[in-house]
C-alpha positions as CSV (number, residue, x, y, z in Angstrom):
1,M,118.2,115.9,190.1
2,P,119.5,112.5,189.2
3,R,116.9,109.6,188.6
4,F,118.7,107.4,191.2
5,D,120.4,107.8,194.5
6,L,122.7,104.7,193.7
7,T,123.2,102.6,190.7
8,T,125.6,99.8,190.4
9,L,126.7,96.9,188.1
10,G,127.4,93.4,188.7
11,E,126.7,89.9,188.5
12,G,123.4,88.1,189.8
13,Q,123.7,84.5,191.3
14,L,122.3,81.8,193.1
15,R,123.8,80.7,196.5
16,L,123.5,76.8,197.2
17,C,124.4,76.0,200.7
18,V,124.4,73.3,203.2
19,P,124.2,73.7,207.0
20,A,127.1,73.0,209.5
21,G,127.4,69.4,210.1
22,T,126.7,68.5,206.6
23,R,129.3,68.1,203.7
24,L,128.7,69.2,200.3
25,E,129.8,66.1,198.9
26,R,127.1,64.0,200.8
27,A,124.5,66.5,200.8
28,D,120.8,65.4,199.5
29,R,119.3,68.9,199.4
30,L,120.5,72.5,199.3
31,D,119.1,75.8,200.6
32,L,118.9,78.5,197.9
33,Y,119.4,82.0,198.1
34,V,119.5,84.9,195.5
35,S,122.7,86.8,195.6
36,G,124.8,89.6,194.0
37,T,127.2,91.6,196.0
38,E,126.4,95.0,194.3
39,A,122.7,94.2,193.8
40,N,122.5,93.3,197.7
41,V,123.8,96.8,198.5
42,A,121.3,98.2,196.0
43,S,118.3,96.1,197.4
44,T,119.1,97.0,201.2
45,L,119.1,100.8,200.1
46,A,115.8,100.3,198.1
47,R,114.2,98.9,201.3
48,L,115.5,102.0,203.1
49,G,113.5,104.2,200.8
50,R,116.4,105.1,198.3
51,A,116.0,104.9,194.4
52,T,118.6,102.4,193.2
53,G,119.2,100.8,189.7
54,W,121.3,97.6,188.8
55,V,123.0,96.9,185.6
56,S,123.5,93.1,184.8
57,A,123.0,90.4,182.4
58,L,120.9,87.2,183.1
59,P,119.8,84.1,181.3
60,D,116.1,84.2,180.2
61,S,115.3,81.2,182.1
62,P,113.4,80.6,185.3
63,L,116.6,80.8,187.2
64,G,117.4,84.2,185.8
65,R,113.8,85.4,186.3
66,R,114.2,84.3,190.0
67,V,117.1,86.5,190.6
68,V,115.5,89.6,189.0
69,R,112.2,89.0,190.9
70,E,113.8,89.0,194.2
71,Y,115.6,92.4,193.5
72,R,112.5,93.8,192.0
73,I,110.6,92.7,195.1
74,A,113.1,94.7,197.1
75,G,112.4,97.8,195.0
76,V,115.5,97.8,192.8
77,D,114.9,99.1,189.2
78,V,115.9,96.2,187.1
79,S,114.9,97.6,183.8
80,A,118.6,97.9,182.6
81,V,119.0,94.2,183.0
82,R,119.9,92.5,179.7
83,W,118.1,89.1,178.9
84,V,120.5,86.7,176.9
85,E,121.3,83.1,176.4
86,G,123.9,81.5,178.7
87,R,124.4,80.3,182.1
88,L,123.7,81.8,185.6
89,A,126.7,82.1,187.9
90,T,126.3,79.9,191.1
91,Y,128.3,79.6,194.3
92,Y,128.3,77.0,196.9
93,V,128.6,77.4,200.9
94,E,129.5,74.6,203.2
95,Y,128.9,76.0,206.7
96,A,130.9,74.7,209.5
97,V,131.9,75.0,213.2
98,P,135.3,74.9,214.7
99,P,137.8,73.4,213.9
100,R,136.6,73.7,210.5
101,S,136.0,77.1,208.7
102,I,133.1,78.0,206.3
103,Q,134.1,76.9,202.7
104,V,132.8,78.8,199.6
105,W,133.3,77.4,196.0
106,F,132.6,79.7,192.9
107,D,131.1,78.6,189.6
108,R,131.1,81.8,187.7
109,R,133.2,81.0,184.7
110,D,131.4,81.9,181.3
111,S,128.2,83.1,182.9
112,C,126.0,85.6,181.1
113,F,127.4,88.6,182.9
114,T,131.0,87.8,182.0
115,H,130.0,88.3,178.3
116,L,128.5,91.7,178.9
117,S,130.6,94.0,176.9
118,P,130.8,97.9,177.4
119,D,128.8,98.6,174.2
120,Q,125.8,96.7,175.7
121,V,125.7,98.9,178.9
122,D,123.3,101.7,179.1
123,W,125.8,104.3,180.3
124,G,123.1,107.2,180.4
125,Y,121.2,105.0,182.9
126,L,124.2,103.9,185.0
127,L,125.4,107.6,185.4
128,D,122.1,109.1,186.1
129,T,122.8,108.8,189.8
130,R,124.1,110.6,193.0
131,L,126.3,107.7,193.5
132,L,127.8,104.8,191.6
133,H,128.8,101.8,193.4
134,L,131.4,99.4,192.5
135,T,133.2,96.3,194.0
136,G,136.2,94.3,193.9
137,I,134.2,91.1,193.3
138,T,133.4,92.2,189.7
139,L,136.8,93.6,189.2
140,A,138.2,90.2,189.9
141,L,136.3,88.4,187.2
142,P,138.6,88.1,184.2
143,G,137.7,89.5,180.7
144,N,134.6,91.9,180.2
145,P,133.7,92.4,183.7
146,Q,137.1,94.0,184.7
147,A,136.8,96.2,181.8
148,L,133.3,97.2,182.7
149,V,134.2,98.3,186.3
150,L,137.2,100.4,184.9
151,E,135.1,102.1,182.3
152,A,132.4,102.7,184.5
153,A,134.7,104.3,187.0
154,W,136.4,106.3,184.2
155,R,133.0,107.6,182.9
156,A,131.8,108.6,186.2
157,R,134.7,110.6,186.6
158,E,134.4,112.2,183.4
159,A,130.5,112.8,184.3
160,G,131.4,114.3,187.8
161,V,129.5,111.2,189.2
162,P,130.9,110.3,192.8
163,V,132.2,106.6,192.8
164,S,131.9,104.4,195.8
165,Y,134.2,101.3,195.9
166,D,134.5,98.1,198.1
167,V,137.7,96.2,197.8
168,N,135.8,92.9,198.6
169,Y,138.8,90.8,198.1
170,R,138.3,87.1,197.4
171,A,141.4,84.8,197.5
172,R,139.7,82.2,195.2
173,L,138.9,84.6,192.3
174,W,142.5,86.2,192.0
175,P,145.9,86.2,193.8
176,P,146.9,89.4,195.8
177,D,149.6,90.7,193.5
178,E,147.0,90.9,190.7
179,A,144.4,92.5,192.8
180,R,146.9,95.0,193.9
181,R,148.1,95.8,190.4
182,V,144.6,96.6,189.2
183,T,142.9,98.0,192.2
184,L,145.3,100.6,193.3
185,P,144.8,102.8,190.3
186,L,141.3,102.6,190.8
187,V,141.2,103.1,194.6
188,A,143.2,106.4,194.1
189,E,140.4,108.0,192.2
190,V,137.2,106.9,194.1
191,D,135.1,109.2,196.4
192,V,134.2,106.6,199.1
193,L,136.3,103.8,199.9
194,C,135.3,100.7,202.0
195,C,137.8,97.8,202.8
196,S,138.4,95.5,205.7
197,L,141.5,95.6,207.9
198,G,142.6,92.5,206.1
199,D,142.4,93.7,202.7
200,A,144.1,96.8,203.4
201,V,147.3,94.9,204.4
202,T,146.7,92.0,201.7
203,V,145.6,94.0,198.6
204,L,146.4,97.6,199.2
205,D,149.7,96.9,200.6
206,V,149.4,99.0,203.7
207,A,152.1,98.0,206.4
208,P,150.5,96.4,209.3
209,G,149.9,98.2,212.6
210,G,147.2,99.4,214.8
211,P,143.8,99.9,213.1
212,E,143.8,103.9,213.1
213,T,147.4,103.5,211.5
214,V,146.2,101.2,208.9
215,L,143.2,103.3,208.1
216,R,145.3,106.4,207.9
217,G,147.7,104.3,205.4
218,V,144.6,103.3,203.3
219,A,143.5,107.2,203.2
220,A,147.0,108.1,201.8
221,L,146.3,106.0,198.8
222,T,143.0,107.8,197.7
223,R,141.4,111.0,197.0
224,A,138.2,109.7,198.7
225,R,136.3,111.9,201.1
226,Y,135.3,109.2,203.1
227,V,137.3,105.9,203.9
228,V,135.6,103.1,206.1
229,M,137.5,100.0,207.3
230,S,135.8,97.1,208.9
231,M,137.3,95.1,211.6
232,G,134.8,92.3,212.4
233,G,133.9,91.8,215.9
234,D,135.9,95.2,216.8
235,G,133.5,97.2,214.7
236,L,134.1,100.1,212.0
237,L,136.6,102.7,211.7
238,G,135.6,105.9,209.4
239,W,137.6,108.8,208.3
240,D,136.3,112.1,206.7
241,R,139.1,113.9,204.9
242,V,137.2,117.3,205.4
243,V,137.5,117.2,209.1
244,D,140.5,114.8,209.2
245,E,138.9,113.0,212.0
246,V,138.8,109.1,212.6
247,Q,135.7,107.8,214.2
248,H,135.2,104.3,215.8
249,V,131.7,102.5,216.1
250,P,131.7,99.3,218.1
251,A,130.3,96.1,216.5
252,R,126.7,95.6,217.5
253,E,126.0,92.4,219.8
254,V,124.8,89.7,217.8
255,V,123.9,86.0,217.4
256,I,125.4,84.8,214.2
257,L,123.4,82.7,212.0
258,D,124.8,83.4,208.4
259,R,128.0,85.3,207.8
260,I,127.4,85.7,204.0
261,G,126.2,89.2,203.1
262,A,127.1,91.0,206.1
263,G,129.7,93.0,204.4
264,D,127.3,94.2,201.7
265,A,124.7,95.2,204.6
266,M,127.6,97.2,206.3
267,V,128.4,99.1,203.2
268,A,124.5,99.7,202.3
269,G,124.3,101.2,205.9
270,V,127.3,103.4,205.5
271,L,126.1,104.5,202.1
272,H,122.6,105.4,203.5
273,G,124.1,107.9,206.0
274,I,126.4,109.3,203.2
275,L,123.4,109.9,201.0
276,A,121.5,111.8,203.9
277,G,124.7,113.9,204.6
278,D,125.5,112.2,207.9
279,F,128.7,110.0,207.7
280,A,128.7,109.5,211.6
281,R,125.3,108.0,211.6
282,G,126.1,106.2,208.2
283,L,128.7,104.5,210.3
284,R,126.3,103.5,213.1
285,Y,123.7,102.4,210.5
286,G,126.6,100.3,208.9
287,A,127.6,98.5,212.2
288,L,123.9,97.8,212.8
289,S,123.1,96.5,209.3
290,A,126.1,94.1,209.6
291,A,124.6,92.7,212.7
292,L,121.1,92.5,211.3
293,S,122.6,90.5,208.3
294,L,124.6,88.2,210.6
295,S,121.4,87.4,212.4
296,T,119.3,86.4,209.5
297,Y,119.7,83.7,206.8
298,G,120.3,84.9,203.0
299,D,122.4,87.3,201.3
300,Q,119.9,90.1,201.2
301,L,119.3,92.2,204.3
302,I,115.5,92.8,204.8
303,V,114.9,96.0,206.8
304,D,113.0,99.1,206.5
305,E,113.9,102.7,207.5
306,G,111.6,102.6,210.5
307,E,113.1,99.5,211.9
308,L,116.8,100.7,211.1
309,E,115.9,104.2,213.0
310,R,114.3,102.4,215.8
311,L,117.2,99.9,216.4
312,V,120.3,102.2,215.6
313,D,119.6,104.2,219.0
314,A,118.0,101.2,220.8
315,P,119.3,99.5,224.1
316,V,120.5,96.1,223.6
317,G,118.1,93.4,224.4
318,M,115.1,95.4,224.1
319,I,111.7,93.8,223.7
320,E,109.2,95.2,221.3
321,R,105.4,94.9,222.5
């Protein structure tokens, strides 16, 4: 059996944010959270009892150690993280209420991770897994990160390791046409594909239409066994190639406190079900995990397997005594 249920590769960061009603240019203090798109998925799965590992590069500094400590506490194996000289990536969030939108600014250029080269990756570690998870966040970073994602996907195919991929498009990292050119060949070869309805149209160039029509348009672009499409407040659609069946899971009722990280939580929930051999339940885990993330502050979802199982079947608004 492989050492891990899931491994992943990506950048660790700090998120610095101000609450709604405060502008960044006037802020006198910032809330700090540890972040990393791929590591967030690994941390949620680790909290759910899965064995997960993360490959990255971080500065040997208090800030770099802060990132690693957070994910180690969650249960992620961080032994393959490389300690190097350089800077830690950060991003800034300005929360807002209508008519303003939440604004995100990235400061990732020349971070330690962007200089990680393929010959510095322990490929034996990364491929000793039941599932390799990759995302479009890392694919969008120029230079080494993009090469790392593409090589990881190629090596996984050669080794027979299934690949999960989350399109996770960020317009402030790259334009749609470039994203499409790089993403479509990768999407064609993955085993689990996750994307939003908007990303399906913008990045994957699927013709607009009803949600199921768009989902089937995405499925036509890939050999993936499972395709998952998120639709915000309308929930999730999932498609299993073997049975050619589309399933809809409604979004859970939630009071939104923090939107950042909900997509990572959703993906983790779905993958938890897939790893257990139950895609339909995985979709329900995904919808619940997204709601739990939306209702708590920070990028990482803190939930254990017992709580997830209690809530996935629980009536709305229950009181635990």
